[in-house]
PDB file of N, CA, C, O and CB in Angstrom:
ATOM      1  N   MET A   1      37.916  56.201  21.435  1.00  0.00           N
ATOM      2  CA  MET A   1      38.625  55.736  22.555  1.00  0.00           C
ATOM      3  C   MET A   1      40.036  56.248  23.007  1.00  0.00           C
ATOM      4  O   MET A   1      40.303  56.731  24.107  1.00  0.00           O
ATOM      5  CB  MET A   1      38.721  54.460  22.353  1.00  0.00           C
ATOM      6  N   PHE A   2      40.848  56.061  22.004  1.00  0.00           N
ATOM      7  CA  PHE A   2      42.182  57.009  22.229  1.00  0.00           C
ATOM      8  C   PHE A   2      41.561  58.438  22.733  1.00  0.00           C
ATOM      9  O   PHE A   2      41.775  58.413  23.945  1.00  0.00           O
ATOM     10  CB  PHE A   2      43.185  57.249  20.631  1.00  0.00           C
ATOM     11  N   TYR A   3      41.102  59.296  22.521  1.00  0.00           N
ATOM     12  CA  TYR A   3      40.877  60.576  22.755  1.00  0.00           C
ATOM     13  C   TYR A   3      40.603  60.634  24.453  1.00  0.00           C
ATOM     14  O   TYR A   3      41.202  61.349  25.257  1.00  0.00           O
ATOM     15  CB  TYR A   3      39.638  61.086  21.774  1.00  0.00           C
ATOM     16  N   THR A   4      39.510  59.657  24.734  1.00  0.00           N
ATOM     17  CA  THR A   4      39.663  59.590  26.396  1.00  0.00           C
ATOM     18  C   THR A   4      40.271  59.368  27.365  1.00  0.00           C
ATOM     19  O   THR A   4      39.834  59.553  28.501  1.00  0.00           O
ATOM     20  CB  THR A   4      39.244  59.168  26.811  1.00  0.00           C
ATOM     21  N   GLY A   5      41.609  58.844  27.032  1.00  0.00           N
ATOM     22  CA  GLY A   5      42.907  58.824  27.260  1.00  0.00           C
ATOM     23  C   GLY A   5      43.739  59.740  27.648  1.00  0.00           C
ATOM     24  O   GLY A   5      44.466  59.822  28.637  1.00  0.00           O
ATOM     25  N   MET A   6      43.509  60.572  26.562  1.00  0.00           N
ATOM     26  CA  MET A   6      44.688  61.589  26.381  1.00  0.00           C
ATOM     27  C   MET A   6      43.760  62.910  26.969  1.00  0.00           C
ATOM     28  O   MET A   6      44.234  63.761  27.722  1.00  0.00           O
ATOM     29  CB  MET A   6      45.372  61.759  24.501  1.00  0.00           C
ATOM     30  N   ALA A   7      42.462  62.911  26.516  1.00  0.00           N
ATOM     31  CA  ALA A   7      41.393  64.250  26.831  1.00  0.00           C
ATOM     32  C   ALA A   7      41.513  64.815  28.341  1.00  0.00           C
ATOM     33  O   ALA A   7      41.235  66.008  28.461  1.00  0.00           O
ATOM     34  CB  ALA A   7      39.646  63.742  26.639  1.00  0.00           C
ATOM     35  N   PRO A   8      41.898  64.103  29.532  1.00  0.00           N
ATOM     36  CA  PRO A   8      42.121  64.595  30.383  1.00  0.00           C
ATOM     37  C   PRO A   8      43.496  65.874  31.029  1.00  0.00           C
ATOM     38  O   PRO A   8      43.590  66.848  31.776  1.00  0.00           O
ATOM     39  CB  PRO A   8      41.954  63.585  30.744  1.00  0.00           C
ATOM     40  N   TYR A   9      44.278  65.076  30.188  1.00  0.00           N
ATOM     41  CA  TYR A   9      45.625  65.658  30.202  1.00  0.00           C
ATOM     42  C   TYR A   9      46.039  67.398  29.276  1.00  0.00           C
ATOM     43  O   TYR A   9      47.062  68.048  29.491  1.00  0.00           O
ATOM     44  CB  TYR A   9      46.494  64.318  29.487  1.00  0.00           C
ATOM     45  N   MET A  10      45.042  67.751  28.389  1.00  0.00           N
ATOM     46  CA  MET A  10      44.725  68.292  27.342  1.00  0.00           C
ATOM     47  C   MET A  10      43.598  69.662  27.687  1.00  0.00           C
ATOM     48  O   MET A  10      42.646  69.623  28.466  1.00  0.00           O
ATOM     49  CB  MET A  10      44.209  67.107  26.459  1.00  0.00           C
ATOM     50  N   GLU A  11      44.029  70.786  26.882  1.00  0.00           N
ATOM     51  CA  GLU A  11      43.099  71.947  27.271  1.00  0.00           C
ATOM     52  C   GLU A  11      41.803  71.298  25.861  1.00  0.00           C
ATOM     53  O   GLU A  11      41.842  70.607  24.843  1.00  0.00           O
ATOM     54  CB  GLU A  11      44.078  74.017  27.026  1.00  0.00           C
ATOM     55  N   LEU A  12      40.919  71.974  26.568  1.00  0.00           N
ATOM     56  CA  LEU A  12      39.931  71.421  24.973  1.00  0.00           C
ATOM     57  C   LEU A  12      40.303  72.033  23.509  1.00  0.00           C
ATOM     58  O   LEU A  12      40.254  71.357  22.482  1.00  0.00           O
ATOM     59  CB  LEU A  12      38.129  71.966  25.091  1.00  0.00           C
ATOM     60  N   LYS A  13      40.653  73.301  23.551  1.00  0.00           N
ATOM     61  CA  LYS A  13      41.397  73.687  21.926  1.00  0.00           C
ATOM     62  C   LYS A  13      42.266  73.119  21.409  1.00  0.00           C
ATOM     63  O   LYS A  13      42.308  73.121  20.178  1.00  0.00           O
ATOM     64  CB  LYS A  13      42.004  74.811  21.725  1.00  0.00           C
ATOM     65  N   GLN A  14      43.391  72.346  22.270  1.00  0.00           N
ATOM     66  CA  GLN A  14      43.839  71.415  21.728  1.00  0.00           C
ATOM     67  C   GLN A  14      43.076  70.075  21.323  1.00  0.00           C
ATOM     68  O   GLN A  14      43.504  69.519  20.311  1.00  0.00           O
ATOM     69  CB  GLN A  14      44.709  71.263  22.404  1.00  0.00           C
ATOM     70  N   LEU A  15      42.099  69.540  21.922  1.00  0.00           N
ATOM     71  CA  LEU A  15      41.591  68.587  21.854  1.00  0.00           C
ATOM     72  C   LEU A  15      40.592  68.521  20.497  1.00  0.00           C
ATOM     73  O   LEU A  15      40.572  67.516  19.787  1.00  0.00           O
ATOM     74  CB  LEU A  15      41.091  68.443  23.086  1.00  0.00           C
ATOM     75  N   LEU A  16      39.892  69.527  20.263  1.00  0.00           N
ATOM     76  CA  LEU A  16      39.010  70.385  19.356  1.00  0.00           C
ATOM     77  C   LEU A  16      39.957  70.285  18.127  1.00  0.00           C
ATOM     78  O   LEU A  16      39.726  69.302  17.421  1.00  0.00           O
ATOM     79  CB  LEU A  16      38.664  72.060  19.927  1.00  0.00           C
ATOM     80  N   SER A  17      41.143  71.222  17.651  1.00  0.00           N
ATOM     81  CA  SER A  17      42.004  71.026  16.830  1.00  0.00           C
ATOM     82  C   SER A  17      42.550  69.912  16.666  1.00  0.00           C
ATOM     83  O   SER A  17      43.243  69.902  15.649  1.00  0.00           O
ATOM     84  CB  SER A  17      42.711  71.696  16.950  1.00  0.00           C
ATOM     85  N   GLY A  18      42.541  68.698  17.380  1.00  0.00           N
ATOM     86  CA  GLY A  18      43.544  67.520  16.734  1.00  0.00           C
ATOM     87  C   GLY A  18      41.985  66.841  16.473  1.00  0.00           C
ATOM     88  O   GLY A  18      42.144  65.689  16.067  1.00  0.00           O
ATOM     89  N   ILE A  19      40.998  67.080  16.545  1.00  0.00           N
ATOM     90  CA  ILE A  19      39.883  66.183  16.510  1.00  0.00           C
ATOM     91  C   ILE A  19      40.127  66.737  14.895  1.00  0.00           C
ATOM     92  O   ILE A  19      40.671  65.949  14.122  1.00  0.00           O
ATOM     93  CB  ILE A  19      38.262  66.428  17.595  1.00  0.00           C
ATOM     94  N   PHE A  20      39.770  67.935  14.454  1.00  0.00           N
ATOM     95  CA  PHE A  20      39.151  69.084  13.362  1.00  0.00           C
ATOM     96  C   PHE A  20      40.620  68.428  12.691  1.00  0.00           C
ATOM     97  O   PHE A  20      40.424  67.386  12.065  1.00  0.00           O
ATOM     98  CB  PHE A  20      38.873  71.267  13.851  1.00  0.00           C
ATOM     99  N   LEU A  21      41.598  68.750  12.725  1.00  0.00           N
ATOM    100  CA  LEU A  21      42.634  67.978  12.181  1.00  0.00           C
ATOM    101  C   LEU A  21      42.760  66.733  11.357  1.00  0.00           C
ATOM    102  O   LEU A  21      42.784  66.866  10.133  1.00  0.00           O
ATOM    103  CB  LEU A  21      43.177  67.756  13.013  1.00  0.00           C
ATOM    104  N   ALA A  22      42.823  65.831  11.758  1.00  0.00           N
ATOM    105  CA  ALA A  22      42.086  64.715  11.683  1.00  0.00           C
ATOM    106  C   ALA A  22      41.156  64.769  10.498  1.00  0.00           C
ATOM    107  O   ALA A  22      41.457  64.406   9.361  1.00  0.00           O
ATOM    108  CB  ALA A  22      41.398  64.520  12.908  1.00  0.00           C
ATOM    109  N   ILE A  23      39.842  65.323  10.929  1.00  0.00           N
ATOM    110  CA  ILE A  23      38.744  64.672   9.999  1.00  0.00           C
ATOM    111  C   ILE A  23      39.268  65.756   8.899  1.00  0.00           C
ATOM    112  O   ILE A  23      38.631  65.588   7.859  1.00  0.00           O
ATOM    113  CB  ILE A  23      36.832  64.704  10.560  1.00  0.00           C
ATOM    114  N   LEU A  24      40.096  66.678   8.799  1.00  0.00           N
ATOM    115  CA  LEU A  24      40.510  67.534   7.353  1.00  0.00           C
ATOM    116  C   LEU A  24      41.796  66.448   6.652  1.00  0.00           C
ATOM    117  O   LEU A  24      42.020  66.452   5.441  1.00  0.00           O
ATOM    118  CB  LEU A  24      41.315  69.523   7.813  1.00  0.00           C
ATOM    119  N   LEU A  25      42.505  65.619   7.559  1.00  0.00           N
ATOM    120  CA  LEU A  25      43.603  64.897   6.838  1.00  0.00           C
ATOM    121  C   LEU A  25      42.870  63.605   5.899  1.00  0.00           C
ATOM    122  O   LEU A  25      43.361  63.225   4.836  1.00  0.00           O
ATOM    123  CB  LEU A  25      44.770  64.278   8.070  1.00  0.00           C
ATOM    124  N   LEU A  26      41.789  63.100   6.418  1.00  0.00           N
ATOM    125  CA  LEU A  26      41.087  61.835   6.575  1.00  0.00           C
ATOM    126  C   LEU A  26      40.379  62.186   5.226  1.00  0.00           C
ATOM    127  O   LEU A  26      40.499  61.391   4.293  1.00  0.00           O
ATOM    128  CB  LEU A  26      40.109  61.544   8.059  1.00  0.00           C
ATOM    129  N   THR A  27      39.382  63.746   5.010  1.00  0.00           N
ATOM    130  CA  THR A  27      38.840  64.398   3.976  1.00  0.00           C
ATOM    131  C   THR A  27      39.648  64.566   2.281  1.00  0.00           C
ATOM    132  O   THR A  27      39.234  64.525   1.123  1.00  0.00           O
ATOM    133  CB  THR A  27      38.637  65.700   4.665  1.00  0.00           C
ATOM    134  N   ALA A  28      40.976  64.765   2.939  1.00  0.00           N
ATOM    135  CA  ALA A  28      41.780  64.944   2.017  1.00  0.00           C
ATOM    136  C   ALA A  28      42.505  63.337   1.628  1.00  0.00           C
ATOM    137  O   ALA A  28      42.599  63.166   0.413  1.00  0.00           O
ATOM    138  CB  ALA A  28      42.747  66.121   2.532  1.00  0.00           C
ATOM    139  N   VAL A  29      42.847  62.557   2.202  1.00  0.00           N
ATOM    140  CA  VAL A  29      43.236  61.373   1.582  1.00  0.00           C
ATOM    141  C   VAL A  29      42.451  60.832   0.458  1.00  0.00           C
ATOM    142  O   VAL A  29      42.673  60.551  -0.720  1.00  0.00           O
ATOM    143  CB  VAL A  29      43.303  60.454   2.502  1.00  0.00           C
ATOM    144  N   GLY A  30      40.873  60.767   1.730  1.00  0.00           N
ATOM    145  CA  GLY A  30      39.788  60.254   0.555  1.00  0.00           C
ATOM    146  C   GLY A  30      39.325  60.654  -0.629  1.00  0.00           C
ATOM    147  O   GLY A  30      38.600  60.006  -1.384  1.00  0.00           O
ATOM    148  N   PHE A  31      39.876  62.048  -0.830  1.00  0.00           N
ATOM    149  CA  PHE A  31      39.385  62.847  -2.016  1.00  0.00           C
ATOM    150  C   PHE A  31      40.735  62.251  -3.028  1.00  0.00           C
ATOM    151  O   PHE A  31      40.402  61.530  -3.969  1.00  0.00           O
ATOM    152  CB  PHE A  31      39.258  64.846  -1.684  1.00  0.00           C
ATOM    153  N   VAL A  32      42.226  62.543  -2.842  1.00  0.00           N
ATOM    154  CA  VAL A  32      42.901  61.966  -3.259  1.00  0.00           C
ATOM    155  C   VAL A  32      42.616  60.597  -4.151  1.00  0.00           C
ATOM    156  O   VAL A  32      42.796  60.375  -5.349  1.00  0.00           O
ATOM    157  CB  VAL A  32      43.470  61.958  -2.379  1.00  0.00           C
ATOM    158  N   MET A  33      42.017  59.644  -2.911  1.00  0.00           N
ATOM    159  CA  MET A  33      41.949  58.149  -3.785  1.00  0.00           C
ATOM    160  C   MET A  33      41.132  58.474  -4.917  1.00  0.00           C
ATOM    161  O   MET A  33      41.518  58.578  -6.081  1.00  0.00           O
ATOM    162  CB  MET A  33      41.200  56.753  -2.946  1.00  0.00           C
ATOM    163  N   LEU A  34      39.741  58.654  -4.388  1.00  0.00           N
ATOM    164  CA  LEU A  34      38.357  58.609  -5.232  1.00  0.00           C
ATOM    165  C   LEU A  34      39.083  59.692  -6.386  1.00  0.00           C
ATOM    166  O   LEU A  34      38.946  59.307  -7.547  1.00  0.00           O
ATOM    167  CB  LEU A  34      36.616  59.286  -4.233  1.00  0.00           C
ATOM    168  N   ARG A  35      39.796  60.928  -6.217  1.00  0.00           N
ATOM    169  CA  ARG A  35      40.039  61.523  -7.476  1.00  0.00           C
ATOM    170  C   ARG A  35      40.714  60.694  -8.632  1.00  0.00           C
ATOM    171  O   ARG A  35      40.282  60.639  -9.784  1.00  0.00           O
ATOM    172  CB  ARG A  35      40.822  62.642  -7.214  1.00  0.00           C
ATOM    173  N   TYR A  36      42.128  59.894  -8.035  1.00  0.00           N
ATOM    174  CA  TYR A  36      43.315  59.938  -8.415  1.00  0.00           C
ATOM    175  C   TYR A  36      43.091  57.974  -8.878  1.00  0.00           C
ATOM    176  O   TYR A  36      43.770  57.495  -9.787  1.00  0.00           O
ATOM    177  CB  TYR A  36      44.557  60.655  -7.028  1.00  0.00           C
ATOM    178  N   SER A  37      42.032  57.072  -8.053  1.00  0.00           N
ATOM    179  CA  SER A  37      42.025  55.703  -7.778  1.00  0.00           C
ATOM    180  C   SER A  37      42.508  55.043  -9.128  1.00  0.00           C
ATOM    181  O   SER A  37      43.323  54.125  -9.211  1.00  0.00           O
ATOM    182  CB  SER A  37      40.579  55.210  -7.279  1.00  0.00           C
ATOM    183  N   VAL A  38      41.779  55.753 -10.299  1.00  0.00           N
ATOM    184  CA  VAL A  38      42.174  55.175 -11.866  1.00  0.00           C
ATOM    185  C   VAL A  38      43.840  55.307 -11.855  1.00  0.00           C
ATOM    186  O   VAL A  38      44.587  54.441 -12.308  1.00  0.00           O
ATOM    187  CB  VAL A  38      41.381  56.299 -13.353  1.00  0.00           C
ATOM    188  N   LYS A  39      44.018  55.825 -11.604  1.00  0.00           N
ATOM    189  CA  LYS A  39      46.292  56.293 -11.691  1.00  0.00           C
ATOM    190  C   LYS A  39      47.009  55.739 -10.517  1.00  0.00           C
ATOM    191  O   LYS A  39      48.172  55.394 -10.727  1.00  0.00           O
ATOM    192  CB  LYS A  39      46.903  58.449 -11.444  1.00  0.00           C
ATOM    193  N   LEU A  40      46.462  55.567  -9.144  1.00  0.00           N
ATOM    194  CA  LEU A  40      47.024  54.872  -8.215  1.00  0.00           C
ATOM    195  C   LEU A  40      47.163  53.289  -8.231  1.00  0.00           C
ATOM    196  O   LEU A  40      46.205  52.518  -8.290  1.00  0.00           O
ATOM    197  CB  LEU A  40      46.403  55.253  -7.216  1.00  0.00           C
ATOM    198  N   PRO A  41      48.292  52.978  -8.178  1.00  0.00           N
ATOM    199  CA  PRO A  41      48.314  51.857  -8.050  1.00  0.00           C
ATOM    200  C   PRO A  41      48.172  51.184  -6.270  1.00  0.00           C
ATOM    201  O   PRO A  41      48.949  51.086  -5.321  1.00  0.00           O
ATOM    202  CB  PRO A  41      49.517  51.617  -8.838  1.00  0.00           C
ATOM    203  N   MET A  42      46.851  50.866  -6.507  1.00  0.00           N
ATOM    204  CA  MET A  42      46.361  50.261  -5.171  1.00  0.00           C
ATOM    205  C   MET A  42      46.717  49.021  -4.584  1.00  0.00           C
ATOM    206  O   MET A  42      46.538  48.957  -3.367  1.00  0.00           O
ATOM    207  CB  MET A  42      45.131  50.143  -5.209  1.00  0.00           C
ATOM    208  N   THR A  43      47.122  48.142  -5.082  1.00  0.00           N
ATOM    209  CA  THR A  43      47.852  46.974  -4.514  1.00  0.00           C
ATOM    210  C   THR A  43      49.061  47.736  -3.337  1.00  0.00           C
ATOM    211  O   THR A  43      49.118  47.553  -2.121  1.00  0.00           O
ATOM    212  CB  THR A  43      48.667  45.999  -5.975  1.00  0.00           C
ATOM    213  N   LEU A  44      49.981  48.656  -4.241  1.00  0.00           N
ATOM    214  CA  LEU A  44      50.937  49.022  -3.576  1.00  0.00           C
ATOM    215  C   LEU A  44      50.468  49.646  -2.258  1.00  0.00           C
ATOM    216  O   LEU A  44      51.079  49.297  -1.249  1.00  0.00           O
ATOM    217  CB  LEU A  44      51.695  49.807  -4.359  1.00  0.00           C
ATOM    218  N   PHE A  45      49.389  50.588  -2.124  1.00  0.00           N
ATOM    219  CA  PHE A  45      48.825  51.166  -1.529  1.00  0.00           C
ATOM    220  C   PHE A  45      48.525  50.431  -0.359  1.00  0.00           C
ATOM    221  O   PHE A  45      48.840  50.882   0.742  1.00  0.00           O
ATOM    222  CB  PHE A  45      48.017  51.612  -2.166  1.00  0.00           C
ATOM    223  N   PHE A  46      47.814  49.091  -0.514  1.00  0.00           N
ATOM    224  CA  PHE A  46      47.467  47.947   0.233  1.00  0.00           C
ATOM    225  C   PHE A  46      48.369  47.164   1.040  1.00  0.00           C
ATOM    226  O   PHE A  46      48.126  46.699   2.154  1.00  0.00           O
ATOM    227  CB  PHE A  46      46.979  47.163  -0.540  1.00  0.00           C
ATOM    228  N   LYS A  47      49.435  47.062   0.373  1.00  0.00           N
ATOM    229  CA  LYS A  47      50.794  46.423   0.880  1.00  0.00           C
ATOM    230  C   LYS A  47      51.218  47.601   1.502  1.00  0.00           C
ATOM    231  O   LYS A  47      51.435  47.030   2.570  1.00  0.00           O
ATOM    232  CB  LYS A  47      51.918  45.789  -0.258  1.00  0.00           C
ATOM    233  N   VAL A  48      51.496  48.670   1.722  1.00  0.00           N
ATOM    234  CA  VAL A  48      52.232  49.595   2.636  1.00  0.00           C
ATOM    235  C   VAL A  48      51.478  49.479   3.378  1.00  0.00           C
ATOM    236  O   VAL A  48      51.910  49.002   4.427  1.00  0.00           O
ATOM    237  CB  VAL A  48      52.595  50.904   2.397  1.00  0.00           C
ATOM    238  N   ALA A  49      49.800  49.840   3.350  1.00  0.00           N
ATOM    239  CA  ALA A  49      48.939  50.360   4.384  1.00  0.00           C
ATOM    240  C   ALA A  49      49.246  48.689   5.300  1.00  0.00           C
ATOM    241  O   ALA A  49      49.687  48.611   6.447  1.00  0.00           O
ATOM    242  CB  ALA A  49      47.001  50.914   3.729  1.00  0.00           C
ATOM    243  N   THR A  50      48.885  47.564   4.451  1.00  0.00           N
ATOM    244  CA  THR A  50      49.090  46.660   5.830  1.00  0.00           C
ATOM    245  C   THR A  50      50.645  46.324   6.711  1.00  0.00           C
ATOM    246  O   THR A  50      50.730  45.692   7.764  1.00  0.00           O
ATOM    247  CB  THR A  50      48.559  45.183   5.359  1.00  0.00           C
ATOM    248  N   ILE A  51      51.948  47.033   5.825  1.00  0.00           N
ATOM    249  CA  ILE A  51      52.856  46.673   6.603  1.00  0.00           C
ATOM    250  C   ILE A  51      52.926  47.678   7.789  1.00  0.00           C
ATOM    251  O   ILE A  51      53.242  47.353   8.933  1.00  0.00           O
ATOM    252  CB  ILE A  51      54.040  46.521   5.856  1.00  0.00           C
ATOM    253  N   LEU A  52      52.615  48.861   7.414  1.00  0.00           N
ATOM    254  CA  LEU A  52      52.210  49.976   8.706  1.00  0.00           C
ATOM    255  C   LEU A  52      51.452  49.356   9.798  1.00  0.00           C
ATOM    256  O   LEU A  52      51.954  49.577  10.900  1.00  0.00           O
ATOM    257  CB  LEU A  52      51.214  51.259   8.211  1.00  0.00           C
ATOM    258  N   ILE A  53      50.045  48.415   9.813  1.00  0.00           N
ATOM    259  CA  ILE A  53      49.184  48.587  10.750  1.00  0.00           C
ATOM    260  C   ILE A  53      50.147  47.420  10.895  1.00  0.00           C
ATOM    261  O   ILE A  53      50.778  47.880  11.847  1.00  0.00           O
ATOM    262  CB  ILE A  53      47.523  48.716  10.714  1.00  0.00           C
ATOM    263  N   TYR A  54      50.624  46.455  10.695  1.00  0.00           N
ATOM    264  CA  TYR A  54      51.449  45.029  11.357  1.00  0.00           C
ATOM    265  C   TYR A  54      52.264  45.790  12.780  1.00  0.00           C
ATOM    266  O   TYR A  54      52.231  45.535  13.984  1.00  0.00           O
ATOM    267  CB  TYR A  54      52.953  44.178   9.921  1.00  0.00           C
ATOM    268  N   ALA A  55      53.055  46.937  11.870  1.00  0.00           N
ATOM    269  CA  ALA A  55      54.221  47.794  12.549  1.00  0.00           C
ATOM    270  C   ALA A  55      53.746  48.604  14.226  1.00  0.00           C
ATOM    271  O   ALA A  55      54.447  48.771  15.224  1.00  0.00           O
ATOM    272  CB  ALA A  55      54.625  49.170  11.241  1.00  0.00           C
ATOM    273  N   LEU A  56      52.045  49.034  13.928  1.00  0.00           N
ATOM    274  CA  LEU A  56      51.389  49.425  14.777  1.00  0.00           C
ATOM    275  C   LEU A  56      51.226  48.428  15.568  1.00  0.00           C
ATOM    276  O   LEU A  56      51.792  48.393  16.660  1.00  0.00           O
ATOM    277  CB  LEU A  56      50.431  49.965  14.414  1.00  0.00           C
ATOM    278  N   ALA A  57      50.356  47.376  15.098  1.00  0.00           N
ATOM    279  CA  ALA A  57      50.319  46.305  16.062  1.00  0.00           C
ATOM    280  C   ALA A  57      51.269  46.007  17.018  1.00  0.00           C
ATOM    281  O   ALA A  57      51.163  46.468  18.155  1.00  0.00           O
ATOM    282  CB  ALA A  57      50.213  45.304  15.493  1.00  0.00           C
ATOM    283  N   PHE A  58      52.461  45.074  16.594  1.00  0.00           N
ATOM    284  CA  PHE A  58      53.602  45.231  17.091  1.00  0.00           C
ATOM    285  C   PHE A  58      53.985  46.194  18.358  1.00  0.00           C
ATOM    286  O   PHE A  58      54.523  45.877  19.418  1.00  0.00           O
ATOM    287  CB  PHE A  58      54.206  45.530  16.083  1.00  0.00           C
ATOM    288  N   LYS A  59      53.570  47.374  17.940  1.00  0.00           N
ATOM    289  CA  LYS A  59      54.350  48.406  19.087  1.00  0.00           C
ATOM    290  C   LYS A  59      53.517  48.287  19.898  1.00  0.00           C
ATOM    291  O   LYS A  59      53.866  48.238  21.078  1.00  0.00           O
ATOM    292  CB  LYS A  59      54.675  49.982  18.853  1.00  0.00           C
ATOM    293  N   ILE A  60      52.066  48.194  19.531  1.00  0.00           N
ATOM    294  CA  ILE A  60      50.879  48.310  20.672  1.00  0.00           C
ATOM    295  C   ILE A  60      51.227  47.398  21.711  1.00  0.00           C
ATOM    296  O   ILE A  60      51.301  47.609  22.922  1.00  0.00           O
ATOM    297  CB  ILE A  60      49.339  47.918  20.151  1.00  0.00           C
ATOM    298  N   LEU A  61      51.471  46.152  20.938  1.00  0.00           N
ATOM    299  CA  LEU A  61      51.880  44.834  21.707  1.00  0.00           C
ATOM    300  C   LEU A  61      53.083  45.226  22.890  1.00  0.00           C
ATOM    301  O   LEU A  61      52.971  45.269  24.116  1.00  0.00           O
ATOM    302  CB  LEU A  61      52.548  43.617  20.487  1.00  0.00           C
ATOM    303  N   GLY A  62      54.051  45.441  22.173  1.00  0.00           N
ATOM    304  CA  GLY A  62      55.436  45.932  23.429  1.00  0.00           C
ATOM    305  C   GLY A  62      54.801  46.973  24.329  1.00  0.00           C
ATOM    306  O   GLY A  62      54.986  46.694  25.514  1.00  0.00           O
ATOM    307  N   VAL A  63      54.158  48.006  24.148  1.00  0.00           N
ATOM    308  CA  VAL A  63      54.063  48.872  25.172  1.00  0.00           C
ATOM    309  C   VAL A  63      53.009  48.223  26.070  1.00  0.00           C
ATOM    310  O   VAL A  63      52.988  48.513  27.266  1.00  0.00           O
ATOM    311  CB  VAL A  63      53.739  50.295  24.701  1.00  0.00           C
ATOM    312  N   SER A  64      52.294  47.516  25.644  1.00  0.00           N
ATOM    313  CA  SER A  64      51.362  46.738  26.590  1.00  0.00           C
ATOM    314  C   SER A  64      51.374  45.857  27.475  1.00  0.00           C
ATOM    315  O   SER A  64      50.599  45.577  28.390  1.00  0.00           O
ATOM    316  CB  SER A  64      50.741  46.285  26.166  1.00  0.00           C
ATOM    317  N   ILE A  65      52.541  45.350  27.042  1.00  0.00           N
ATOM    318  CA  ILE A  65      53.563  44.110  27.494  1.00  0.00           C
ATOM    319  C   ILE A  65      54.564  44.920  28.751  1.00  0.00           C
ATOM    320  O   ILE A  65      54.854  44.594  29.902  1.00  0.00           O
ATOM    321  CB  ILE A  65      54.724  43.451  25.866  1.00  0.00           C
ATOM    322  N   HIS A  66      54.761  45.604  28.263  1.00  0.00           N
ATOM    323  CA  HIS A  66      55.839  47.021  28.922  1.00  0.00           C
ATOM    324  C   HIS A  66      54.578  47.107  30.513  1.00  0.00           C
ATOM    325  O   HIS A  66      54.797  46.710  31.657  1.00  0.00           O
ATOM    326  CB  HIS A  66      55.852  49.262  27.340  1.00  0.00           C
ATOM    327  N   SER A  67      53.354  47.755  29.964  1.00  0.00           N
ATOM    328  CA  SER A  67      52.932  48.749  30.969  1.00  0.00           C
ATOM    329  C   SER A  67      52.605  47.046  32.149  1.00  0.00           C
ATOM    330  O   SER A  67      52.503  46.963  33.373  1.00  0.00           O
ATOM    331  CB  SER A  67      51.188  50.137  30.293  1.00  0.00           C
ATOM    332  N   LEU A  68      52.557  46.330  31.433  1.00  0.00           N
ATOM    333  CA  LEU A  68      51.903  44.958  32.509  1.00  0.00           C
ATOM    334  C   LEU A  68      53.142  44.678  33.420  1.00  0.00           C
ATOM    335  O   LEU A  68      53.201  44.180  34.545  1.00  0.00           O
ATOM    336  CB  LEU A  68      51.416  43.206  31.531  1.00  0.00           C
ATOM    337  N   GLN A  69      53.898  45.047  32.770  1.00  0.00           N
ATOM    338  CA  GLN A  69      55.365  44.411  33.512  1.00  0.00           C
ATOM    339  C   GLN A  69      55.968  45.160  34.510  1.00  0.00           C
ATOM    340  O   GLN A  69      56.803  44.661  35.263  1.00  0.00           O
ATOM    341  CB  GLN A  69      56.565  44.237  32.531  1.00  0.00           C
ATOM    342  N   VAL A  70      55.498  46.697  34.600  1.00  0.00           N
ATOM    343  CA  VAL A  70      55.840  47.565  35.154  1.00  0.00           C
ATOM    344  C   VAL A  70      54.512  47.588  36.629  1.00  0.00           C
ATOM    345  O   VAL A  70      54.640  48.005  37.780  1.00  0.00           O
ATOM    346  CB  VAL A  70      56.014  48.770  33.995  1.00  0.00           C
ATOM    347  N   SER A  71      53.478  47.039  36.026  1.00  0.00           N
ATOM    348  CA  SER A  71      52.479  47.055  37.067  1.00  0.00           C
ATOM    349  C   SER A  71      52.303  45.704  37.777  1.00  0.00           C
ATOM    350  O   SER A  71      51.226  45.388  38.284  1.00  0.00           O
ATOM    351  CB  SER A  71      51.180  47.488  36.487  1.00  0.00           C
ATOM    352  N   GLN A  72      53.502  44.832  37.802  1.00  0.00           N
ATOM    353  CA  GLN A  72      54.048  43.719  38.292  1.00  0.00           C
ATOM    354  C   GLN A  72      52.811  42.587  37.929  1.00  0.00           C
ATOM    355  O   GLN A  72      52.757  41.499  38.504  1.00  0.00           O
ATOM    356  CB  GLN A  72      54.468  43.937  39.930  1.00  0.00           C
ATOM    357  N   VAL A  73      52.010  42.935  37.080  1.00  0.00           N
ATOM    358  CA  VAL A  73      50.837  42.203  36.682  1.00  0.00           C
ATOM    359  C   VAL A  73      51.660  40.294  35.717  1.00  0.00           C
ATOM    360  O   VAL A  73      51.277  39.124  35.753  1.00  0.00           O
ATOM    361  CB  VAL A  73      49.757  43.669  35.320  1.00  0.00           C
ATOM    362  N   ILE A  74      52.646  40.884  35.139  1.00  0.00           N
ATOM    363  CA  ILE A  74      53.795  39.880  34.577  1.00  0.00           C
ATOM    364  C   ILE A  74      54.397  39.776  34.919  1.00  0.00           C
ATOM    365  O   ILE A  74      54.997  40.845  35.035  1.00  0.00           O
ATOM    366  CB  ILE A  74      54.356  39.792  33.789  1.00  0.00           C
ATOM    367  N   GLN A  75      55.093  38.668  35.502  1.00  0.00           N
ATOM    368  CA  GLN A  75      56.948  38.705  35.804  1.00  0.00           C
ATOM    369  C   GLN A  75      57.887  39.330  35.112  1.00  0.00           C
ATOM    370  O   GLN A  75      57.703  39.465  33.903  1.00  0.00           O
ATOM    371  CB  GLN A  75      57.620  37.474  35.695  1.00  0.00           C
ATOM    372  N   THR A  76      59.062  39.833  35.709  1.00  0.00           N
ATOM    373  CA  THR A  76      60.176  39.840  34.501  1.00  0.00           C
ATOM    374  C   THR A  76      61.176  38.859  34.844  1.00  0.00           C
ATOM    375  O   THR A  76      61.062  38.386  35.974  1.00  0.00           O
ATOM    376  CB  THR A  76      60.957  41.300  34.270  1.00  0.00           C
ATOM    377  N   ASN A  77      62.043  38.482  34.196  1.00  0.00           N
ATOM    378  CA  ASN A  77      62.931  38.085  34.445  1.00  0.00           C
ATOM    379  C   ASN A  77      64.417  38.841  34.626  1.00  0.00           C
ATOM    380  O   ASN A  77      65.005  39.442  33.726  1.00  0.00           O
ATOM    381  CB  ASN A  77      62.784  37.329  33.754  1.00  0.00           C
ATOM    382  N   ARG A  78      64.849  38.682  35.905  1.00  0.00           N
ATOM    383  CA  ARG A  78      65.787  39.403  36.478  1.00  0.00           C
ATOM    384  C   ARG A  78      67.499  38.581  37.207  1.00  0.00           C
ATOM    385  O   ARG A  78      68.350  39.295  37.737  1.00  0.00           O
ATOM    386  CB  ARG A  78      64.814  40.083  37.580  1.00  0.00           C
TER     387      ARG A  78
END
C-alpha cells in the first residue's frame, strides 16, 4: 500500500532495491528471533514494539489531520 503512493516518484531500481532491502532486513530479524528466542526477553521486545507502534500511529494520525486541514476538509481555528 505504501509503495503504491511512492512508486510514481521513484525509479524502478530504487523501488526494487527498497523491497529487496526490506525483505533482507525482515529475514535477518526473523532469523535472530528464532535462533535466540530462548535468550531474548520477549516481554521487553513486545513492550518496545508496542510503544513504537503507538508512536507510529500517533504520527500517522497527526499527518492525516494536517493533510485534511491543508485541503480544507477540516476547518482550522485562526
